[in-house]
C-alpha positions in Angstrom: -31.9 17.2 -66.0 -34.2 14.2 -67.2 -37.1 14.9 -64.8 -37.4 18.5 -63.4 -41.0 17.8 -62.6 -40.4 14.7 -60.4 -37.4 15.7 -58.5 -37.2 19.5 -56.9 -36.0 20.6 -53.7 -39.9 21.0 -52.5 -40.0 17.2 -52.6 -37.0 15.3 -53.1 -34.6 14.3 -49.7 -31.7 16.9 -49.2 -28.9 14.8 -50.0 -25.8 15.6 -47.7 -22.0 14.0 -49.6 -19.1 13.4 -47.4 -15.6 13.6 -49.3 -12.5 12.5 -47.0 -9.6 13.4 -48.4 -5.9 12.4 -47.8 -3.2 13.8 -50.0 -5.4 13.6 -52.9 -4.4 16.0 -55.1 -4.4 14.2 -58.5 -8.3 12.8 -57.8 -10.4 15.5 -55.9 -11.3 18.3 -58.7 -12.4 15.2 -60.8 -14.3 13.9 -57.8 -16.1 17.3 -57.0 -17.0 18.0 -60.5 -18.8 14.7 -61.1 -21.0 15.7 -57.8 -21.0 19.3 -59.4 -22.5 17.5 -62.4 -25.4 16.0 -60.8 -29.0 16.0 -62.1 -29.9 16.3 -59.1 -29.4 19.2 -57.7 -30.8 19.2 -53.9 -27.3 18.4 -52.2 -24.2 19.5 -49.9 -21.0 18.5 -49.8 -18.6 18.4 -47.4 -14.7 17.6 -48.0 -12.9 16.5 -44.9 -9.6 17.1 -45.3 -7.7 14.4 -43.1 -4.4 16.3 -42.4 -3.3 16.7 -46.2 0.1 18.0 -46.6 -0.2 17.8 -50.4 -1.9 20.5 -53.0 -5.4 19.2 -51.7 -6.6 22.5 -49.9 -5.7 25.2 -52.7 -7.4 22.7 -55.3 -10.5 22.3 -52.9 -10.4 26.1 -52.5 -11.3 26.9 -55.9 -14.7 25.0 -55.6 -16.0 27.1 -52.2 -17.6 29.8 -54.5 -20.1 27.2 -54.8 -22.4 27.7 -52.0 -22.9 24.2 -51.3 -19.7 23.1 -50.9 -17.9 23.2 -47.6 -14.4 22.5 -46.5 -12.8 21.3 -42.5 -9.2 20.2 -42.4 -8.4 18.2 -39.1 -5.1 16.3 -37.6 -4.5 13.0 -39.7 -7.0 10.6 -37.3 -7.7 7.8 -40.2 -11.0 7.2 -42.6 -13.5 6.5 -39.6 -12.7 9.4 -37.7 -13.0 11.6 -40.8 -16.2 10.0 -42.0 -18.0 10.5 -38.6 -16.7 14.2 -38.5 -18.6 14.2 -41.9 -22.0 12.6 -40.4 -21.6 15.5 -37.2 -21.4 18.6 -40.0 -24.1 17.1 -42.4 -28.0 17.6 -41.7 -29.3 15.8 -44.9 -32.2 13.5 -44.8 -29.9 11.2 -47.0 -26.2 10.9 -46.7 -23.5 9.9 -49.1 -20.0 9.2 -49.3 -17.6 9.6 -52.1 -14.2 8.6 -52.2 -11.8 10.8 -53.5 -10.2 9.2 -56.0 -13.7 8.0 -57.3 -16.4 9.8 -59.6 -20.1 9.3 -60.1 -22.5 9.4 -63.5 -24.0 12.2 -63.8 -27.4 10.7 -62.9 -26.5 8.6 -60.0 -28.1 10.7 -57.2 -31.1 11.3 -59.2 -32.2 7.9 -59.6 -31.3 7.0 -56.0 -33.5 9.6 -54.5 -36.0 8.2 -56.5 -35.6 4.7 -54.9 -35.8 6.1 -51.2 -39.3 8.1 -52.8 -41.1 5.1 -54.6 -39.9 2.7 -51.7 -40.3 4.2 -48.5 -38.7 1.1 -46.4 -35.7 1.3 -48.4 -32.4 2.3 -45.7 -29.6 2.0 -48.2 -29.2 1.9 -52.1 -26.6 0.9 -54.0 -25.9 1.3 -58.0 -23.2 -0.7 -59.9 -19.4 0.6 -60.5 -17.1 0.0 -63.1 -13.6 -0.6 -62.2 -11.0 2.2 -63.6 -7.2 2.9 -63.8 -5.4 6.2 -63.3 -6.3 7.4 -66.4 -9.9 6.3 -65.9 -9.6 3.5 -68.6 -11.9 0.6 -67.5 -10.3 -2.5 -65.9 -13.4 -4.5 -65.1 -16.5 -3.9 -66.8 -18.3 -6.6 -65.3 -21.5 -5.7 -63.1 -21.8 -7.0 -60.2 -23.1 -10.8 -60.3 -26.4 -10.3 -58.5 -27.4 -7.2 -60.6 -30.9 -5.9 -58.9 -31.6 -6.8 -55.4 -34.2 -5.8 -52.8 -34.3 -6.8 -49.6 -32.9 -7.5 -46.4 -29.2 -7.6 -46.6 -28.2 -10.8 -44.5 -26.6 -13.3 -45.3 -26.1 -11.9 -49.0 -23.9 -8.9 -47.8 -21.5 -11.0 -45.7 -20.5 -12.8 -49.6 -21.2 -10.1 -51.6 -21.4 -5.8 -52.3 -24.6 -4.2 -52.4 -23.1 -1.3 -51.8 -20.1 0.4 -50.5 -18.6 4.3 -49.7 -18.8 5.2 -53.2 -21.9 3.4 -54.6 -24.3 3.6 -51.5 -26.6 6.1 -50.1 -28.3 6.2 -46.8 -31.0 7.6 -45.0 -29.4 9.8 -42.2 -32.3 7.7 -39.7 -30.1 4.2 -39.9 -27.0 5.9 -38.6 -29.0 7.5 -35.2 -30.5 3.5 -34.7 -26.6 1.3 -35.8 -24.4 4.1 -34.9 -21.5 5.3 -37.4 -18.0 4.2 -38.6 -16.3 2.2 -35.5 -13.0 4.5 -34.9 -11.2 1.3 -33.1 -10.9 -0.4 -36.5 -7.3 -0.3 -38.2 -8.7 -1.2 -41.3 -12.1 -2.0 -43.2 -14.2 0.3 -41.6 -16.6 0.5 -44.0 -16.7 -3.4 -44.1 -17.6 -3.5 -40.3 -20.6 -0.2 -40.9 -22.1 -2.2 -43.0 -22.2 -5.7 -40.9 -23.9 -3.8 -38.0 -26.4 -1.8 -40.2 -26.9 -4.7 -42.3 -29.0 -6.7 -39.1 -32.0 -4.9 -40.2 -31.5 -3.1 -43.0 -33.2 -2.8 -46.7 -31.1 -2.3 -49.1 -32.4 -2.0 -53.1 -29.5 -1.8 -55.8 -29.8 -0.3 -58.8 -28.2 -2.5 -61.5 -26.8 0.4 -63.6 -23.3 1.5 -63.6 -23.4 4.7 -61.8 -20.0 5.1 -60.5 -16.7 4.4 -60.8 -14.1 3.1 -58.5 -10.4 3.8 -59.4 -7.7 1.2 -58.6 -4.1 0.9 -59.4 -1.0 2.7 -58.8 0.4 4.3 -55.8 -3.2 5.5 -54.9 -3.2 7.3 -51.9 -6.9 8.1 -50.9 -7.8 8.0 -47.6 -9.6 4.2 -47.8 -7.1 2.5 -50.0 -5.2 -0.4 -48.4 -4.1 -3.8 -50.1 -6.9 -5.9 -50.7 -5.5 -9.3 -48.7 -4.2 -6.8 -45.6 -8.4 -5.6 -45.8 -9.5 -9.1 -46.0 -7.0 -10.8 -43.4 -8.1 -7.8 -40.9 -11.4 -8.6 -41.7 -11.4 -12.7 -41.2 -9.9 -12.5 -38.0 -10.9 -9.2 -36.0 -14.2 -7.5 -37.6 -16.0 -10.5 -37.9 -15.7 -12.4 -34.6 -16.1 -9.0 -33.4 -19.4 -8.9 -35.3 -20.4 -12.2 -33.9 -20.2 -11.9 -30.4 -20.5 -8.0 -29.8 -23.1 -7.2 -31.9 -25.3 -10.1 -32.2 -24.1 -11.4 -35.4 -24.1 -14.8 -34.8 -28.1 -14.6 -35.2 -27.8 -13.4 -39.1 -24.6 -15.7 -39.3 -23.8 -19.2 -39.2 -20.6 -21.0 -39.0 -20.6 -22.1 -42.5 -21.2 -18.7 -43.7 -18.0 -17.7 -42.1 -16.1 -20.8 -44.0 -17.8 -19.6 -47.3 -16.3 -16.2 -46.9 -13.0 -17.4 -45.3 -12.9 -19.2 -49.0 -13.9 -17.0 -51.0 -11.2 -14.2 -49.8 -8.3 -17.0 -50.0 -9.6 -17.1 -53.5 -9.4 -13.6 -54.0 -6.2 -13.4 -53.1 -5.2 -16.4 -55.2 -6.6 -14.3 -58.1 -3.7 -11.2 -57.0 -0.6 -13.7 -56.9 1.7 -12.7 -59.6 3.6 -16.7 -59.6 1.9 -19.6 -60.0 3.4 -21.0 -56.5 1.8 -18.4 -54.2 -2.0 -18.5 -56.3 -1.6 -22.7 -55.6 -1.3 -22.3 -51.9 -4.0 -19.8 -51.7 -6.5 -21.7 -54.1 -6.0 -25.1 -52.1 -6.7 -23.0 -48.9 -10.1 -21.6 -50.6 -10.9 -25.1 -51.6 -10.6 -26.4 -48.2 -12.9 -23.4 -46.8 -15.2 -24.5 -50.1 -14.9 -26.9 -52.4 -17.6 -26.6 -54.1 -17.0 -22.9 -55.2 -16.7 -23.3 -59.3 -15.2 -19.7 -59.4 -12.3 -21.2 -57.2 -11.6 -24.2 -59.7 -12.2 -22.1 -62.7 -9.5 -19.7 -61.4 -7.4 -22.7 -60.4 -7.7 -24.0 -64.3 -6.7 -21.0 -65.2 -2.9 -21.1 -64.0 -2.9 -24.7 -64.6 -4.4 -25.7 -67.9 -3.1 -24.8 -71.3 -6.1 -21.8 -72.7 -7.5 -24.3 -75.5 -8.8 -27.2 -72.2 -9.9 -24.6 -70.0 -11.9 -22.9 -72.5 -13.7 -26.4 -73.4 -14.3 -27.4 -70.0 -15.8 -24.0 -68.9 -18.5 -24.0 -72.1 -19.4 -27.7 -70.5 -19.0 -27.4 -67.1 -19.7 -23.6 -66.5 
């Protein structure tokens, strides 16, 4: 550990970590090992098995000789219920979540705990993450465009990810204040939670790659769902509820919603395999937000020869 003289159990907040799992035998060992390899050692881990039918339970059992690790199995109830169960069973001053198909850099918790110690006003601390495939090959190594961030979450969090379930660490008191995951959310329950928390939360984003999020293949993690389905559900269900029932209209205006809808349509266009499908969603994105360069750039990639696009990007991008 690089800073034993700073981070000891006597002065450091105890971190409770929650890993919800559902048929994750391919990745759960890697996830737990990445917790055990943390340079910050004052943690406890609870694995919430949401009714797995594969070999997940047997694999987790090999780690239970570590007294810091506990395993709890429940009937399949969905990710929101699994994470709420974990919150009830843990007691750390700080709470971290790790999706079972993701993993952490060894210094992640150490650096985040240091942020909370240095900034008593911070409620949520996030880090940057690389996107990797099934074999840990980096798919995308571009850090979050905002890099370092320190301040209130709105309106920035409405359009971008300041933290997510794998990158964030939370003060436990924020759940006492704003509640846990909404069990009525069918999808994107993590996004709904962040919207509620961000109303008065202070975020701190460390501009370092300290987490790895796995995408691609037939991933069956508890939170994995096609991006376009999650985005559509968020636009049509979560955001209207947030605006009307959770005081969101004090933080989010109509033009924010249009901008977000344009961004979601742009992302959907990027994921489409055929030009015709992509064109449809790029046009819808530009209808919502005609001044977003990234949408025009995506459209140009699909329509212009590469040499022309690179020239335009050089002068206008």
